[in-house]
C-alpha positions in Angstrom: 22.3 -10.4 -53.3 22.7 -13.6 -50.9 20.9 -13.2 -46.9 23.2 -14.8 -44.3 20.9 -16.3 -41.5 21.8 -14.5 -37.6 22.7 -16.8 -35.8 21.5 -16.9 -32.6 23.6 -16.6 -28.7 22.2 -19.3 -26.6 23.1 -16.7 -23.8 21.4 -14.0 -24.7 17.8 -14.8 -23.8 19.8 -14.6 -19.7 21.7 -11.9 -20.7 18.6 -9.3 -21.9 17.0 -10.3 -18.5 19.9 -9.6 -16.2 20.1 -6.2 -18.0 16.4 -5.6 -17.5 16.8 -6.4 -13.6 19.8 -4.3 -13.1 17.8 -1.4 -14.9 14.8 -2.0 -12.8 16.7 -2.3 -9.2 18.8 1.5 -11.0 14.8 2.4 -11.2 14.0 1.5 -8.0 16.8 2.8 -6.0 16.2 6.3 -7.7 12.0 5.8 -6.1 13.9 5.3 -3.4 15.9 8.4 -3.2 13.2 10.3 -4.5 10.6 9.6 -1.5 13.9 10.7 0.7 14.2 14.0 -0.3 10.4 14.9 -0.9 10.4 13.2 3.5 12.9 15.5 3.9 11.9 18.7 1.5 8.6 18.0 3.7 9.7 18.3 6.7 12.2 20.6 6.2 9.5 23.1 4.5 7.3 22.9 8.1 10.0 24.6 10.3 9.1 28.1 8.9 6.0 27.0 9.9 5.6 25.9 13.3 3.7 29.2 14.8 1.0 28.3 12.6 1.5 23.9 11.9 -0.3 21.7 14.5 1.0 17.9 15.0 -0.4 15.3 16.2 -0.1 10.8 16.4 -2.8 8.8 16.2 -3.6 5.1 15.7 -6.1 2.7 15.1 -7.9 -0.7 13.0 -7.4 -1.3 10.1 -9.4 -4.1 7.0 -7.7 -4.7 4.4 -8.3 -6.4 1.2 -5.8 -7.2 -2.0 -7.9 -7.4 -5.0 -6.5 -9.8 -7.9 -8.2 -11.2 -11.2 -5.8 -12.2 -14.1 -6.4 -14.4 -17.4 -7.3 -17.4 -16.1 -10.6 -16.1 -14.5 -9.2 -15.8 -10.5 -10.7 -12.6 -8.7 -10.6 -12.2 -5.2 -12.9 -10.7 -3.3 -13.0 -7.3 -1.3 -13.6 -4.7 1.4 -17.0 -6.2 3.6 -16.5 -9.7 2.7 -14.3 -12.9 4.6 -11.6 -12.3 2.7 -10.0 -9.4 4.3 -7.4 -9.0 7.0 -7.5 -7.1 10.1 -4.4 -5.4 10.7 -3.5 -2.1 13.3 -1.7 1.4 11.7 0.0 4.1 13.4 0.1 7.9 12.3 2.3 10.9 11.9 -0.4 14.1 11.8 0.4 16.9 10.3 -2.1 20.4 10.2 -1.1 22.9 8.0 -3.9 25.6 7.4 -4.0 27.4 4.2 -7.3 29.2 3.7 -9.9 29.9 6.8 -11.6 26.3 6.9 -9.1 24.6 4.5 -6.1 23.0 5.7 -3.6 20.5 4.2 -3.2 17.8 6.0 -0.3 15.4 4.6 0.4 11.5 7.2 2.8 9.3 7.7 1.8 6.8 8.1 3.2 2.9 9.0 0.5 0.8 7.7 0.1 -3.8 7.1 -2.1 -4.5 4.2 -3.5 -7.3 2.4 -6.3 -9.5 2.3 -7.0 -13.6 2.6 -6.5 -15.1 -1.0 -9.7 -17.6 -2.3 -7.1 -20.9 -2.9 -6.6 -21.3 -6.6 -8.7 -23.8 -7.9 -7.7 -27.5 -7.1 -7.7 -30.2 -10.1 -7.8 -34.1 -9.1 -4.7 -35.6 -8.7 -2.2 -33.1 -9.2 -1.1 -30.9 -6.1 -1.4 -26.8 -6.5 0.4 -24.4 -4.3 -1.8 -22.1 -3.2 -0.8 -18.9 -2.0 -3.8 -17.9 1.7 -2.8 -15.2 4.2 -1.1 -12.0 3.0 0.5 -8.5 4.3 2.3 -6.0 2.8 3.7 -3.3 5.4 4.2 -0.1 3.5 5.3 3.2 5.5 2.4 5.3 3.5 2.1 9.3 2.8 -1.4 10.9 2.2 -1.8 14.4 0.9 -4.5 15.6 2.3 -7.0 18.4 1.3 -10.3 19.7 4.5 -12.0 21.2 5.6 -12.7 22.0 8.8 -16.4 22.7 10.3 -16.3 24.7 13.8 -18.7 23.1 16.3 -19.3 22.7 19.7 -17.1 20.4 20.4 -14.7 20.8 19.0 -14.6 20.5 14.2 -15.7 18.6 11.8 -12.9 17.6 9.1 -14.0 16.0 5.7 -11.2 15.6 3.4 -9.9 13.5 0.3 -6.5 13.6 -1.5 -4.1 10.8 -3.4 -1.4 8.9 -1.5 1.7 7.5 -2.4 3.2 4.4 -0.5 6.9 2.5 -0.2 6.7 -1.1 0.1 9.1 -2.4 3.7 8.4 -6.1 3.4 5.6 -8.8 3.6 4.6 -12.3 4.3 2.3 -14.4 2.8 1.1 -17.8 3.7 1.4 -20.9 0.7 -1.1 -23.6 1.3 0.2 -27.0 -1.2 -3.3 -28.1 -2.2 -4.3 -32.1 -3.0 -7.4 -32.7 -3.9 -8.7 -29.7 -2.7 -7.6 -30.4 1.0 -4.0 -28.8 2.2 -1.4 -31.2 3.0 0.9 -28.1 4.5 1.1 -24.9 5.0 4.8 -22.0 4.7 5.5 -19.4 5.8 7.4 -17.4 2.3 8.6 -13.1 2.4 8.2 -10.5 1.0 11.1 -8.3 -0.6 10.0 -6.3 -3.6 12.5 -8.1 -5.8 13.1 -11.2 -8.3 14.7 -13.0 -5.6 11.1 -13.1 -4.3 8.8 -16.5 -5.0 5.4 -14.2 -5.9 2.3 -14.6 -4.6 0.9 -16.9 -7.4 3.4 -18.6 -10.4 4.3 -15.7 -12.7 3.2 -12.4 -10.6 5.7 -10.0 -8.3 4.9 -7.4 -6.6 5.6 -4.1 -7.0 7.4 -1.9 -4.2 5.0 1.3 -4.5 1.7 2.0 -4.1 -0.6 5.0 -5.0 -4.5 5.6 -4.5 -7.2 7.5 -3.4 -8.4 8.4 0.6 -11.3 9.8 1.5 -11.7 10.7 5.8 -14.0 12.1 8.2 -12.8 13.1 11.4 -13.6 15.2 14.8 -11.5 17.2 16.3 -12.3 17.4 20.3 -11.4 20.6 21.7 -10.1 18.2 24.6 -7.3 17.5 21.5 -8.8 14.0 21.4 -9.0 13.4 17.0 -11.1 10.0 15.8 -11.0 9.8 12.6 -11.9 6.9 9.4 -10.5 6.8 6.1 -11.8 4.9 2.7 -8.5 3.5 0.2 -8.8 2.5 -3.4 -5.1 1.7 -5.1 -5.1 2.7 -9.1 -1.7 0.9 -9.5 -1.3 -2.4 -9.9 1.1 -4.3 -8.0 2.0 -6.8 -10.5 5.0 -6.0 -12.6 4.6 -8.7 -14.4 1.0 -8.1 -15.4 -0.5 -11.3 -15.7 -2.6 -9.8 -13.7 -4.7 -6.9 -12.1 -3.7 -6.5 -8.3 -4.6 -3.6 -6.1 -5.1 -2.6 -2.4 -8.0 -0.8 -0.6 -8.6 -0.8 3.0 -10.3 1.0 5.6 -9.4 2.7 9.1 -10.8 4.0 12.5 -8.3 6.3 14.3 -8.2 7.7 17.0 -4.9 10.1 19.0 -3.9 13.6 20.1 -2.8 17.0 18.3 0.6 17.5 20.1 -0.9 21.3 20.2 -3.5 23.7 18.7 -1.9 26.1 16.6 -4.0 26.2 14.0 -6.8 26.8 16.3 
């Protein structure tokens, strides 16, 4: 029996890549529809409970960091360092009584995450591109279970839960470095698709983020609320898997309850 050698079509790698891109776009559309359906279902399910549910609005300060670690040894810093980025967030807060002091408290949060990234190692006589300031804008939904403890000035609130986030867009500054000095800086958009240039060679970001968070706060008798959140992302944002990229942030919030049906 004689064997036959297979002649590879030169367009085959391109065709495979095109198919992969179409599949990814299809999956993103499906996830976007799921995310929209989740919002609508959540809001509709709360309508019959209006007599028991209270809403609130709040906003505040966010200190964020984006941790990046790749196989070449590059590693960005975390919260509490010069790499952290200061931004703002805004929340729609929902309080749903569950049992006595236990409440379900989902949020719909617009937030900017990101960091100041450390420059890549430079080589003498070679131009190196390195991302600098990274800003990622998300629509985020923390799903917290909280306990509320009555005190004289209101209620002390502690809780925890997971979160999911949908990337809207973002920007980053790209430095051109030569012999350790920045020659020029250009700003680039992030659309969370294959058209993105990438914050590092071979690195592109996923649209979705997910993780967990801890929170503590006070609901005052005069309807004012203050709170603090510490959030850590568990999902690797690099869809090429050439690096490990995660988000984290600490936030301080100030706001007001629109009603007091849960009191």
